[in-house]
PDB file of N, CA, C, O and CB in Angstrom:
ATOM      1  N   MET A   1      70.731 240.043 185.800  1.00  0.00           N
ATOM      2  CA  MET A   1      71.133 240.497 185.318  1.00  0.00           C
ATOM      3  C   MET A   1      71.040 242.074 184.535  1.00  0.00           C
ATOM      4  O   MET A   1      72.022 242.645 184.060  1.00  0.00           O
ATOM      5  CB  MET A   1      71.176 239.693 185.074  1.00  0.00           C
ATOM      6  N   GLY A   2      70.151 242.416 184.529  1.00  0.00           N
ATOM      7  CA  GLY A   2      69.788 243.489 183.884  1.00  0.00           C
ATOM      8  C   GLY A   2      69.238 244.438 184.948  1.00  0.00           C
ATOM      9  O   GLY A   2      68.967 245.639 184.938  1.00  0.00           O
ATOM     10  N   LEU A   3      69.175 243.527 185.817  1.00  0.00           N
ATOM     11  CA  LEU A   3      68.120 244.815 187.416  1.00  0.00           C
ATOM     12  C   LEU A   3      69.591 244.960 187.727  1.00  0.00           C
ATOM     13  O   LEU A   3      70.119 245.995 187.321  1.00  0.00           O
ATOM     14  CB  LEU A   3      66.627 243.906 189.349  1.00  0.00           C
ATOM     15  N   LEU A   4      70.545 243.847 188.564  1.00  0.00           N
ATOM     16  CA  LEU A   4      71.985 244.432 189.068  1.00  0.00           C
ATOM     17  C   LEU A   4      72.996 245.452 187.292  1.00  0.00           C
ATOM     18  O   LEU A   4      74.189 245.588 187.564  1.00  0.00           O
ATOM     19  CB  LEU A   4      73.161 242.424 189.804  1.00  0.00           C
ATOM     20  N   SER A   5      72.870 245.660 186.770  1.00  0.00           N
ATOM     21  CA  SER A   5      73.300 246.279 185.444  1.00  0.00           C
ATOM     22  C   SER A   5      72.911 247.737 185.549  1.00  0.00           C
ATOM     23  O   SER A   5      73.398 248.868 185.527  1.00  0.00           O
ATOM     24  CB  SER A   5      72.590 245.569 184.128  1.00  0.00           C
ATOM     25  N   ALA A   6      71.681 247.044 185.685  1.00  0.00           N
ATOM     26  CA  ALA A   6      71.396 248.649 185.922  1.00  0.00           C
ATOM     27  C   ALA A   6      71.056 249.803 187.220  1.00  0.00           C
ATOM     28  O   ALA A   6      70.326 250.792 187.276  1.00  0.00           O
ATOM     29  CB  ALA A   6      70.363 248.769 185.227  1.00  0.00           C
ATOM     30  N   LEU A   7      71.919 249.173 188.146  1.00  0.00           N
ATOM     31  CA  LEU A   7      71.800 249.838 189.152  1.00  0.00           C
ATOM     32  C   LEU A   7      73.014 249.772 189.456  1.00  0.00           C
ATOM     33  O   LEU A   7      73.333 249.781 190.645  1.00  0.00           O
ATOM     34  CB  LEU A   7      70.918 249.519 190.026  1.00  0.00           C
ATOM     35  N   ASN A   8      73.699 249.712 188.733  1.00  0.00           N
ATOM     36  CA  ASN A   8      75.686 249.486 188.225  1.00  0.00           C
ATOM     37  C   ASN A   8      76.255 250.642 189.328  1.00  0.00           C
ATOM     38  O   ASN A   8      76.143 249.577 189.935  1.00  0.00           O
ATOM     39  CB  ASN A   8      76.310 250.180 185.926  1.00  0.00           C
ATOM     40  N   PRO A   9      76.519 251.218 189.800  1.00  0.00           N
ATOM     41  CA  PRO A   9      76.977 252.939 190.269  1.00  0.00           C
ATOM     42  C   PRO A   9      77.546 253.387 189.454  1.00  0.00           C
ATOM     43  O   PRO A   9      77.312 254.408 188.806  1.00  0.00           O
ATOM     44  CB  PRO A   9      77.870 253.302 191.426  1.00  0.00           C
ATOM     45  N   PHE A  10      78.966 252.145 189.345  1.00  0.00           N
ATOM     46  CA  PHE A  10      79.912 252.939 187.763  1.00  0.00           C
ATOM     47  C   PHE A  10      79.671 252.916 186.718  1.00  0.00           C
ATOM     48  O   PHE A  10      80.570 253.366 186.008  1.00  0.00           O
ATOM     49  CB  PHE A  10      81.085 252.604 187.331  1.00  0.00           C
ATOM     50  N   SER A  11      77.974 252.252 185.729  1.00  0.00           N
ATOM     51  CA  SER A  11      77.304 252.437 185.166  1.00  0.00           C
ATOM     52  C   SER A  11      76.361 253.421 184.461  1.00  0.00           C
ATOM     53  O   SER A  11      76.183 253.847 183.319  1.00  0.00           O
ATOM     54  CB  SER A  11      77.186 251.976 185.509  1.00  0.00           C
ATOM     55  N   PHE A  12      75.746 253.608 185.915  1.00  0.00           N
ATOM     56  CA  PHE A  12      74.541 254.802 185.848  1.00  0.00           C
ATOM     57  C   PHE A  12      75.084 256.103 185.227  1.00  0.00           C
ATOM     58  O   PHE A  12      74.283 256.991 184.937  1.00  0.00           O
ATOM     59  CB  PHE A  12      73.945 255.234 187.437  1.00  0.00           C
ATOM     60  N   GLY A  13      75.762 256.186 185.114  1.00  0.00           N
ATOM     61  CA  GLY A  13      76.334 257.497 184.681  1.00  0.00           C
ATOM     62  C   GLY A  13      76.451 257.414 182.915  1.00  0.00           C
ATOM     63  O   GLY A  13      76.076 258.089 181.956  1.00  0.00           O
ATOM     64  N   ARG A  14      76.904 256.660 183.061  1.00  0.00           N
ATOM     65  CA  ARG A  14      77.116 256.403 181.496  1.00  0.00           C
ATOM     66  C   ARG A  14      75.950 255.903 180.277  1.00  0.00           C
ATOM     67  O   ARG A  14      75.896 255.821 179.050  1.00  0.00           O
ATOM     68  CB  ARG A  14      78.141 255.314 181.502  1.00  0.00           C
ATOM     69  N   LYS A  15      74.896 255.578 181.714  1.00  0.00           N
ATOM     70  CA  LYS A  15      73.725 255.420 180.968  1.00  0.00           C
ATOM     71  C   LYS A  15      72.608 256.043 181.362  1.00  0.00           C
ATOM     72  O   LYS A  15      71.529 255.545 181.039  1.00  0.00           O
ATOM     73  CB  LYS A  15      73.430 254.239 180.859  1.00  0.00           C
ATOM     74  N   HIS A  16      72.648 257.253 182.136  1.00  0.00           N
ATOM     75  CA  HIS A  16      72.130 258.241 182.070  1.00  0.00           C
ATOM     76  C   HIS A  16      72.513 259.603 180.780  1.00  0.00           C
ATOM     77  O   HIS A  16      71.821 260.582 180.498  1.00  0.00           O
ATOM     78  CB  HIS A  16      72.318 258.469 183.362  1.00  0.00           C
ATOM     79  N   GLN A  17      73.512 259.286 180.354  1.00  0.00           N
ATOM     80  CA  GLN A  17      74.272 260.288 179.606  1.00  0.00           C
ATOM     81  C   GLN A  17      74.227 259.802 178.857  1.00  0.00           C
ATOM     82  O   GLN A  17      74.440 260.855 178.256  1.00  0.00           O
ATOM     83  CB  GLN A  17      75.376 260.769 179.775  1.00  0.00           C
ATOM     84  N   ALA A  18      74.099 258.686 177.640  1.00  0.00           N
ATOM     85  CA  ALA A  18      73.173 257.754 176.714  1.00  0.00           C
ATOM     86  C   ALA A  18      71.959 257.883 176.714  1.00  0.00           C
ATOM     87  O   ALA A  18      71.512 257.996 175.572  1.00  0.00           O
ATOM     88  CB  ALA A  18      73.234 256.500 176.918  1.00  0.00           C
ATOM     89  N   ALA A  19      71.230 257.916 177.492  1.00  0.00           N
ATOM     90  CA  ALA A  19      69.544 258.389 177.203  1.00  0.00           C
ATOM     91  C   ALA A  19      69.264 259.212 177.771  1.00  0.00           C
ATOM     92  O   ALA A  19      68.154 259.176 178.302  1.00  0.00           O
ATOM     93  CB  ALA A  19      68.442 257.608 177.463  1.00  0.00           C
ATOM     94  N   TRP A  20      70.352 260.701 178.010  1.00  0.00           N
ATOM     95  CA  TRP A  20      69.895 262.654 177.628  1.00  0.00           C
ATOM     96  C   TRP A  20      70.749 262.657 176.296  1.00  0.00           C
ATOM     97  O   TRP A  20      70.360 263.509 175.498  1.00  0.00           O
ATOM     98  CB  TRP A  20      70.690 264.307 179.105  1.00  0.00           C
ATOM     99  N   ASN A  21      71.624 262.037 175.954  1.00  0.00           N
ATOM    100  CA  ASN A  21      71.924 262.108 174.507  1.00  0.00           C
ATOM    101  C   ASN A  21      70.914 261.674 173.377  1.00  0.00           C
ATOM    102  O   ASN A  21      70.617 262.183 172.297  1.00  0.00           O
ATOM    103  CB  ASN A  21      73.052 261.335 174.331  1.00  0.00           C
ATOM    104  N   ALA A  22      70.506 260.552 174.028  1.00  0.00           N
ATOM    105  CA  ALA A  22      69.219 260.029 172.600  1.00  0.00           C
ATOM    106  C   ALA A  22      67.808 260.803 172.775  1.00  0.00           C
ATOM    107  O   ALA A  22      66.999 260.879 171.850  1.00  0.00           O
ATOM    108  CB  ALA A  22      68.660 258.008 172.703  1.00  0.00           C
ATOM    109  N   LEU A  23      67.636 261.262 173.811  1.00  0.00           N
ATOM    110  CA  LEU A  23      66.139 261.768 174.017  1.00  0.00           C
ATOM    111  C   LEU A  23      66.714 264.456 173.552  1.00  0.00           C
ATOM    112  O   LEU A  23      66.112 265.514 173.366  1.00  0.00           O
ATOM    113  CB  LEU A  23      65.440 260.940 176.900  1.00  0.00           C
ATOM    114  N   MET A  24      67.960 263.989 173.637  1.00  0.00           N
ATOM    115  CA  MET A  24      68.264 265.676 173.370  1.00  0.00           C
ATOM    116  C   MET A  24      68.552 265.412 171.521  1.00  0.00           C
ATOM    117  O   MET A  24      68.252 266.398 170.848  1.00  0.00           O
ATOM    118  CB  MET A  24      70.139 266.495 174.548  1.00  0.00           C
ATOM    119  N   ALA A  25      69.006 264.380 170.855  1.00  0.00           N
ATOM    120  CA  ALA A  25      69.229 263.783 169.407  1.00  0.00           C
ATOM    121  C   ALA A  25      67.951 263.893 168.722  1.00  0.00           C
ATOM    122  O   ALA A  25      67.795 264.366 167.596  1.00  0.00           O
ATOM    123  CB  ALA A  25      69.715 262.217 169.385  1.00  0.00           C
ATOM    124  N   SER A  26      66.819 263.304 169.677  1.00  0.00           N
ATOM    125  CA  SER A  26      65.844 263.373 168.671  1.00  0.00           C
ATOM    126  C   SER A  26      65.148 264.545 169.528  1.00  0.00           C
ATOM    127  O   SER A  26      64.331 263.873 170.157  1.00  0.00           O
ATOM    128  CB  SER A  26      64.945 261.885 168.274  1.00  0.00           C
ATOM    129  N   HIS A  27      65.060 265.156 169.722  1.00  0.00           N
ATOM    130  CA  HIS A  27      64.241 266.977 169.998  1.00  0.00           C
ATOM    131  C   HIS A  27      64.748 267.731 168.928  1.00  0.00           C
ATOM    132  O   HIS A  27      63.984 268.461 168.296  1.00  0.00           O
ATOM    133  CB  HIS A  27      64.760 268.033 171.632  1.00  0.00           C
ATOM    134  N   THR A  28      65.685 267.665 168.704  1.00  0.00           N
ATOM    135  CA  THR A  28      66.973 268.592 168.120  1.00  0.00           C
ATOM    136  C   THR A  28      66.822 268.187 166.400  1.00  0.00           C
ATOM    137  O   THR A  28      66.946 268.990 165.476  1.00  0.00           O
ATOM    138  CB  THR A  28      68.852 267.995 168.940  1.00  0.00           C
ATOM    139  N   TYR A  29      66.553 266.872 166.296  1.00  0.00           N
ATOM    140  CA  TYR A  29      66.368 266.296 165.174  1.00  0.00           C
ATOM    141  C   TYR A  29      64.653 266.972 164.430  1.00  0.00           C
ATOM    142  O   TYR A  29      64.552 267.493 163.320  1.00  0.00           O
ATOM    143  CB  TYR A  29      66.498 264.562 165.589  1.00  0.00           C
ATOM    144  N   GLN A  30      63.450 266.743 165.466  1.00  0.00           N
ATOM    145  CA  GLN A  30      62.136 267.469 165.088  1.00  0.00           C
ATOM    146  C   GLN A  30      62.409 267.943 164.858  1.00  0.00           C
ATOM    147  O   GLN A  30      62.284 267.877 163.635  1.00  0.00           O
ATOM    148  CB  GLN A  30      61.235 267.861 165.475  1.00  0.00           C
ATOM    149  N   HIS A  31      63.489 269.652 165.426  1.00  0.00           N
ATOM    150  CA  HIS A  31      62.712 270.314 165.104  1.00  0.00           C
ATOM    151  C   HIS A  31      64.136 271.310 163.890  1.00  0.00           C
ATOM    152  O   HIS A  31      64.796 272.328 164.098  1.00  0.00           O
ATOM    153  CB  HIS A  31      61.783 270.969 166.579  1.00  0.00           C
ATOM    154  N   LEU A  32      64.072 270.451 162.816  1.00  0.00           N
ATOM    155  CA  LEU A  32      65.027 270.767 161.749  1.00  0.00           C
ATOM    156  C   LEU A  32      64.378 270.631 160.471  1.00  0.00           C
ATOM    157  O   LEU A  32      63.550 269.730 160.338  1.00  0.00           O
ATOM    158  CB  LEU A  32      66.240 269.904 161.790  1.00  0.00           C
ATOM    159  N   ASN A  33      64.681 271.525 159.364  1.00  0.00           N
ATOM    160  CA  ASN A  33      63.844 271.674 158.340  1.00  0.00           C
ATOM    161  C   ASN A  33      64.344 270.765 157.836  1.00  0.00           C
ATOM    162  O   ASN A  33      65.520 270.548 158.130  1.00  0.00           O
ATOM    163  CB  ASN A  33      63.684 272.794 157.631  1.00  0.00           C
ATOM    164  N   ALA A  34      63.405 269.540 156.524  1.00  0.00           N
ATOM    165  CA  ALA A  34      63.293 269.158 155.534  1.00  0.00           C
ATOM    166  C   ALA A  34      64.900 268.359 154.732  1.00  0.00           C
ATOM    167  O   ALA A  34      65.253 267.245 154.347  1.00  0.00           O
ATOM    168  CB  ALA A  34      62.642 270.351 154.996  1.00  0.00           C
ATOM    169  N   THR A  35      65.470 269.749 154.821  1.00  0.00           N
ATOM    170  CA  THR A  35      66.337 269.465 154.292  1.00  0.00           C
ATOM    171  C   THR A  35      67.742 268.915 155.059  1.00  0.00           C
ATOM    172  O   THR A  35      68.554 268.114 154.597  1.00  0.00           O
ATOM    173  CB  THR A  35      66.367 270.420 153.621  1.00  0.00           C
ATOM    174  N   GLN A  36      67.788 269.780 156.739  1.00  0.00           N
ATOM    175  CA  GLN A  36      68.389 269.308 157.608  1.00  0.00           C
ATOM    176  C   GLN A  36      68.546 267.986 157.835  1.00  0.00           C
ATOM    177  O   GLN A  36      69.573 267.321 157.966  1.00  0.00           O
ATOM    178  CB  GLN A  36      68.039 269.756 158.400  1.00  0.00           C
ATOM    179  N   GLN A  37      66.369 267.411 157.893  1.00  0.00           N
ATOM    180  CA  GLN A  37      66.912 266.019 158.050  1.00  0.00           C
ATOM    181  C   GLN A  37      67.402 264.791 157.514  1.00  0.00           C
ATOM    182  O   GLN A  37      67.776 263.693 157.927  1.00  0.00           O
ATOM    183  CB  GLN A  37      66.408 265.678 158.421  1.00  0.00           C
ATOM    184  N   GLN A  38      67.199 265.635 156.017  1.00  0.00           N
ATOM    185  CA  GLN A  38      67.866 264.459 154.745  1.00  0.00           C
ATOM    186  C   GLN A  38      69.098 264.593 155.518  1.00  0.00           C
ATOM    187  O   GLN A  38      69.558 263.565 156.015  1.00  0.00           O
ATOM    188  CB  GLN A  38      68.009 264.932 152.709  1.00  0.00           C
ATOM    189  N   LEU A  39      69.578 265.477 155.658  1.00  0.00           N
ATOM    190  CA  LEU A  39      71.544 266.017 155.520  1.00  0.00           C
ATOM    191  C   LEU A  39      71.939 264.646 156.806  1.00  0.00           C
ATOM    192  O   LEU A  39      72.960 263.984 156.619  1.00  0.00           O
ATOM    193  CB  LEU A  39      72.152 268.570 156.442  1.00  0.00           C
ATOM    194  N   VAL A  40      71.107 264.368 157.956  1.00  0.00           N
ATOM    195  CA  VAL A  40      71.227 263.743 159.170  1.00  0.00           C
ATOM    196  C   VAL A  40      71.301 262.426 158.517  1.00  0.00           C
ATOM    197  O   VAL A  40      72.260 261.670 158.358  1.00  0.00           O
ATOM    198  CB  VAL A  40      70.085 264.002 160.279  1.00  0.00           C
ATOM    199  N   LEU A  41      69.575 262.291 158.039  1.00  0.00           N
ATOM    200  CA  LEU A  41      69.667 261.231 157.807  1.00  0.00           C
ATOM    201  C   LEU A  41      70.916 260.237 156.994  1.00  0.00           C
ATOM    202  O   LEU A  41      71.523 259.269 157.452  1.00  0.00           O
ATOM    203  CB  LEU A  41      68.677 261.293 157.396  1.00  0.00           C
ATOM    204  N   ASN A  42      71.012 260.808 155.792  1.00  0.00           N
ATOM    205  CA  ASN A  42      72.533 260.235 155.101  1.00  0.00           C
ATOM    206  C   ASN A  42      74.094 260.385 155.570  1.00  0.00           C
ATOM    207  O   ASN A  42      75.136 259.986 155.049  1.00  0.00           O
ATOM    208  CB  ASN A  42      72.650 260.871 153.801  1.00  0.00           C
ATOM    209  N   ARG A  43      73.868 261.019 156.597  1.00  0.00           N
ATOM    210  CA  ARG A  43      75.083 260.488 157.412  1.00  0.00           C
ATOM    211  C   ARG A  43      74.690 259.522 158.267  1.00  0.00           C
ATOM    212  O   ARG A  43      75.496 258.592 158.225  1.00  0.00           O
ATOM    213  CB  ARG A  43      75.790 261.501 158.219  1.00  0.00           C
ATOM    214  N   VAL A  44      73.680 259.303 159.133  1.00  0.00           N
ATOM    215  CA  VAL A  44      73.412 257.747 159.649  1.00  0.00           C
ATOM    216  C   VAL A  44      73.333 256.780 158.802  1.00  0.00           C
ATOM    217  O   VAL A  44      73.353 255.629 159.238  1.00  0.00           O
ATOM    218  CB  VAL A  44      72.244 257.542 160.322  1.00  0.00           C
ATOM    219  N   ARG A  45      73.230 257.008 157.475  1.00  0.00           N
ATOM    220  CA  ARG A  45      73.282 256.069 156.834  1.00  0.00           C
ATOM    221  C   ARG A  45      74.667 255.127 155.892  1.00  0.00           C
ATOM    222  O   ARG A  45      74.863 254.061 155.308  1.00  0.00           O
ATOM    223  CB  ARG A  45      72.400 256.536 156.249  1.00  0.00           C
ATOM    224  N   THR A  46      75.396 256.480 156.294  1.00  0.00           N
ATOM    225  CA  THR A  46      77.390 256.571 155.561  1.00  0.00           C
ATOM    226  C   THR A  46      77.548 255.496 156.936  1.00  0.00           C
ATOM    227  O   THR A  46      78.068 254.384 156.842  1.00  0.00           O
ATOM    228  CB  THR A  46      78.824 258.870 155.659  1.00  0.00           C
ATOM    229  N   ILE A  47      76.876 256.186 158.476  1.00  0.00           N
ATOM    230  CA  ILE A  47      77.562 255.267 159.664  1.00  0.00           C
ATOM    231  C   ILE A  47      77.525 254.172 159.859  1.00  0.00           C
ATOM    232  O   ILE A  47      78.483 253.458 160.156  1.00  0.00           O
ATOM    233  CB  ILE A  47      77.318 255.440 160.691  1.00  0.00           C
ATOM    234  N   VAL A  48      75.763 253.671 159.646  1.00  0.00           N
ATOM    235  CA  VAL A  48      75.273 252.859 159.780  1.00  0.00           C
ATOM    236  C   VAL A  48      76.013 251.206 158.860  1.00  0.00           C
ATOM    237  O   VAL A  48      76.322 250.062 159.192  1.00  0.00           O
ATOM    238  CB  VAL A  48      74.031 253.496 159.533  1.00  0.00           C
ATOM    239  N   GLU A  49      75.999 252.171 157.408  1.00  0.00           N
ATOM    240  CA  GLU A  49      76.265 250.945 156.733  1.00  0.00           C
ATOM    241  C   GLU A  49      77.873 250.601 156.591  1.00  0.00           C
ATOM    242  O   GLU A  49      78.301 249.623 155.978  1.00  0.00           O
ATOM    243  CB  GLU A  49      75.580 251.046 155.330  1.00  0.00           C
ATOM    244  N   GLY A  50      78.827 251.752 157.388  1.00  0.00           N
ATOM    245  CA  GLY A  50      80.084 252.152 156.932  1.00  0.00           C
ATOM    246  C   GLY A  50      80.862 250.559 158.577  1.00  0.00           C
ATOM    247  O   GLY A  50      81.892 249.886 158.630  1.00  0.00           O
ATOM    248  N   GLN A  51      79.756 250.670 159.424  1.00  0.00           N
ATOM    249  CA  GLN A  51      79.741 250.369 160.600  1.00  0.00           C
ATOM    250  C   GLN A  51      79.554 248.453 160.764  1.00  0.00           C
ATOM    251  O   GLN A  51      80.458 247.671 161.059  1.00  0.00           O
ATOM    252  CB  GLN A  51      78.549 251.361 161.196  1.00  0.00           C
ATOM    253  N   MET A  52      78.278 248.156 160.498  1.00  0.00           N
ATOM    254  CA  MET A  52      77.486 247.654 160.371  1.00  0.00           C
ATOM    255  C   MET A  52      77.871 246.515 158.963  1.00  0.00           C
ATOM    256  O   MET A  52      77.757 245.344 158.602  1.00  0.00           O
ATOM    257  CB  MET A  52      76.501 248.663 160.421  1.00  0.00           C
ATOM    258  N   HIS A  53      78.177 247.299 158.718  1.00  0.00           N
ATOM    259  CA  HIS A  53      78.025 246.604 156.527  1.00  0.00           C
ATOM    260  C   HIS A  53      77.036 245.990 156.102  1.00  0.00           C
ATOM    261  O   HIS A  53      77.137 244.917 155.507  1.00  0.00           O
ATOM    262  CB  HIS A  53      79.084 245.318 155.859  1.00  0.00           C
ATOM    263  N   ARG A  54      75.767 246.666 156.378  1.00  0.00           N
ATOM    264  CA  ARG A  54      74.797 246.213 155.838  1.00  0.00           C
ATOM    265  C   ARG A  54      73.555 247.655 155.731  1.00  0.00           C
ATOM    266  O   ARG A  54      73.664 248.801 156.166  1.00  0.00           O
ATOM    267  CB  ARG A  54      74.435 244.846 156.732  1.00  0.00           C
ATOM    268  N   PRO A  55      72.656 247.129 155.130  1.00  0.00           N
ATOM    269  CA  PRO A  55      71.446 248.322 154.714  1.00  0.00           C
ATOM    270  C   PRO A  55      70.982 248.763 155.586  1.00  0.00           C
ATOM    271  O   PRO A  55      70.534 248.041 156.477  1.00  0.00           O
ATOM    272  CB  PRO A  55      70.297 248.035 153.994  1.00  0.00           C
ATOM    273  N   LEU A  56      70.895 250.650 155.671  1.00  0.00           N
ATOM    274  CA  LEU A  56      69.944 250.791 157.416  1.00  0.00           C
ATOM    275  C   LEU A  56      68.716 250.305 157.421  1.00  0.00           C
ATOM    276  O   LEU A  56      68.292 250.243 158.575  1.00  0.00           O
ATOM    277  CB  LEU A  56      69.575 252.379 158.034  1.00  0.00           C
ATOM    278  N   GLU A  57      67.837 249.874 156.500  1.00  0.00           N
ATOM    279  CA  GLU A  57      66.471 249.235 156.558  1.00  0.00           C
ATOM    280  C   GLU A  57      66.951 247.832 156.898  1.00  0.00           C
ATOM    281  O   GLU A  57      66.008 247.246 157.430  1.00  0.00           O
ATOM    282  CB  GLU A  57      65.515 249.344 155.113  1.00  0.00           C
ATOM    283  N   GLU A  58      67.646 247.323 156.844  1.00  0.00           N
ATOM    284  CA  GLU A  58      67.781 245.741 157.423  1.00  0.00           C
ATOM    285  C   GLU A  58      68.129 245.914 159.096  1.00  0.00           C
ATOM    286  O   GLU A  58      67.799 245.065 159.925  1.00  0.00           O
ATOM    287  CB  GLU A  58      69.270 244.762 156.512  1.00  0.00           C
ATOM    288  N   PHE A  59      68.899 247.250 159.445  1.00  0.00           N
ATOM    289  CA  PHE A  59      69.423 247.380 160.668  1.00  0.00           C
ATOM    290  C   PHE A  59      68.238 248.179 161.539  1.00  0.00           C
ATOM    291  O   PHE A  59      67.984 247.875 162.704  1.00  0.00           O
ATOM    292  CB  PHE A  59      70.864 248.132 160.557  1.00  0.00           C
ATOM    293  N   LEU A  60      67.389 249.491 160.639  1.00  0.00           N
ATOM    294  CA  LEU A  60      66.338 248.973 161.467  1.00  0.00           C
ATOM    295  C   LEU A  60      64.929 248.106 161.516  1.00  0.00           C
ATOM    296  O   LEU A  60      63.829 248.365 162.004  1.00  0.00           O
ATOM    297  CB  LEU A  60      66.099 249.798 161.803  1.00  0.00           C
ATOM    298  N   LYS A  61      65.418 247.021 160.832  1.00  0.00           N
ATOM    299  CA  LYS A  61      63.996 246.288 161.211  1.00  0.00           C
ATOM    300  C   LYS A  61      64.741 244.889 161.898  1.00  0.00           C
ATOM    301  O   LYS A  61      64.175 243.823 162.139  1.00  0.00           O
ATOM    302  CB  LYS A  61      62.770 245.894 159.576  1.00  0.00           C
ATOM    303  N   ASN A  62      66.208 245.238 162.139  1.00  0.00           N
ATOM    304  CA  ASN A  62      65.900 243.623 163.121  1.00  0.00           C
ATOM    305  C   ASN A  62      66.791 245.093 165.062  1.00  0.00           C
ATOM    306  O   ASN A  62      67.335 244.874 166.144  1.00  0.00           O
ATOM    307  CB  ASN A  62      67.912 241.053 162.055  1.00  0.00           C
ATOM    308  N   HIS A  63      66.450 246.032 164.459  1.00  0.00           N
ATOM    309  CA  HIS A  63      66.138 246.794 166.220  1.00  0.00           C
ATOM    310  C   HIS A  63      65.368 247.407 166.465  1.00  0.00           C
ATOM    311  O   HIS A  63      65.471 248.601 166.182  1.00  0.00           O
ATOM    312  CB  HIS A  63      66.899 247.640 166.858  1.00  0.00           C
ATOM    313  N   ASN A  64      64.563 247.071 166.914  1.00  0.00           N
ATOM    314  CA  ASN A  64      63.073 247.847 167.406  1.00  0.00           C
ATOM    315  C   ASN A  64      63.156 248.378 168.923  1.00  0.00           C
ATOM    316  O   ASN A  64      62.198 248.258 169.686  1.00  0.00           O
ATOM    317  CB  ASN A  64      61.649 246.659 167.364  1.00  0.00           C
ATOM    318  N   ARG A  65      64.090 248.835 169.216  1.00  0.00           N
ATOM    319  CA  ARG A  65      64.625 250.113 169.470  1.00  0.00           C
ATOM    320  C   ARG A  65      64.496 251.146 169.651  1.00  0.00           C
ATOM    321  O   ARG A  65      64.179 251.713 170.696  1.00  0.00           O
ATOM    322  CB  ARG A  65      65.016 250.356 169.098  1.00  0.00           C
ATOM    323  N   ILE A  66      64.774 251.650 168.425  1.00  0.00           N
ATOM    324  CA  ILE A  66      65.659 252.894 167.271  1.00  0.00           C
ATOM    325  C   ILE A  66      64.025 253.612 167.364  1.00  0.00           C
ATOM    326  O   ILE A  66      63.129 252.972 166.813  1.00  0.00           O
ATOM    327  CB  ILE A  66      66.494 252.162 165.012  1.00  0.00           C
ATOM    328  N   VAL A  67      63.764 254.558 167.863  1.00  0.00           N
ATOM    329  CA  VAL A  67      62.700 255.394 167.886  1.00  0.00           C
ATOM    330  C   VAL A  67      61.902 255.864 166.675  1.00  0.00           C
ATOM    331  O   VAL A  67      60.696 255.775 166.446  1.00  0.00           O
ATOM    332  CB  VAL A  67      63.123 256.375 168.457  1.00  0.00           C
ATOM    333  N   PHE A  68      63.131 256.513 165.793  1.00  0.00           N
ATOM    334  CA  PHE A  68      62.856 257.001 164.843  1.00  0.00           C
ATOM    335  C   PHE A  68      63.215 256.354 163.691  1.00  0.00           C
ATOM    336  O   PHE A  68      64.414 256.180 163.478  1.00  0.00           O
ATOM    337  CB  PHE A  68      63.191 258.012 164.923  1.00  0.00           C
ATOM    338  N   ARG A  69      62.297 255.920 162.816  1.00  0.00           N
ATOM    339  CA  ARG A  69      62.053 255.412 161.141  1.00  0.00           C
ATOM    340  C   ARG A  69      62.347 256.180 160.399  1.00  0.00           C
ATOM    341  O   ARG A  69      61.392 256.956 160.358  1.00  0.00           O
ATOM    342  CB  ARG A  69      60.785 255.102 160.613  1.00  0.00           C
ATOM    343  N   PRO A  70      63.192 256.552 159.642  1.00  0.00           N
ATOM    344  CA  PRO A  70      63.291 257.971 157.903  1.00  0.00           C
ATOM    345  C   PRO A  70      62.315 257.104 157.218  1.00  0.00           C
ATOM    346  O   PRO A  70      62.426 255.882 157.130  1.00  0.00           O
ATOM    347  CB  PRO A  70      65.319 258.218 156.529  1.00  0.00           C
ATOM    348  N   SER A  71      61.282 257.864 156.704  1.00  0.00           N
ATOM    349  CA  SER A  71      60.626 257.836 155.877  1.00  0.00           C
ATOM    350  C   SER A  71      61.375 257.886 154.355  1.00  0.00           C
ATOM    351  O   SER A  71      60.694 257.859 153.330  1.00  0.00           O
ATOM    352  CB  SER A  71      59.800 258.737 156.237  1.00  0.00           C
TER     353      SER A  71
END
């Protein structure tokens, strides 16, 4: 199913856009100063903990596809 899903012309555009968004977010984050990065991390924590109802650290531990891990 993974290959067929990847080749699906109806979902390819969304996947491409999601990958592009992730790439641009990573690039932008790397160019922020430490204060701005902390603001982003605080917002991520609020979103993840509010949506997933668990601590950010637990989410990061269980999802190895996340590229950035806060220090």
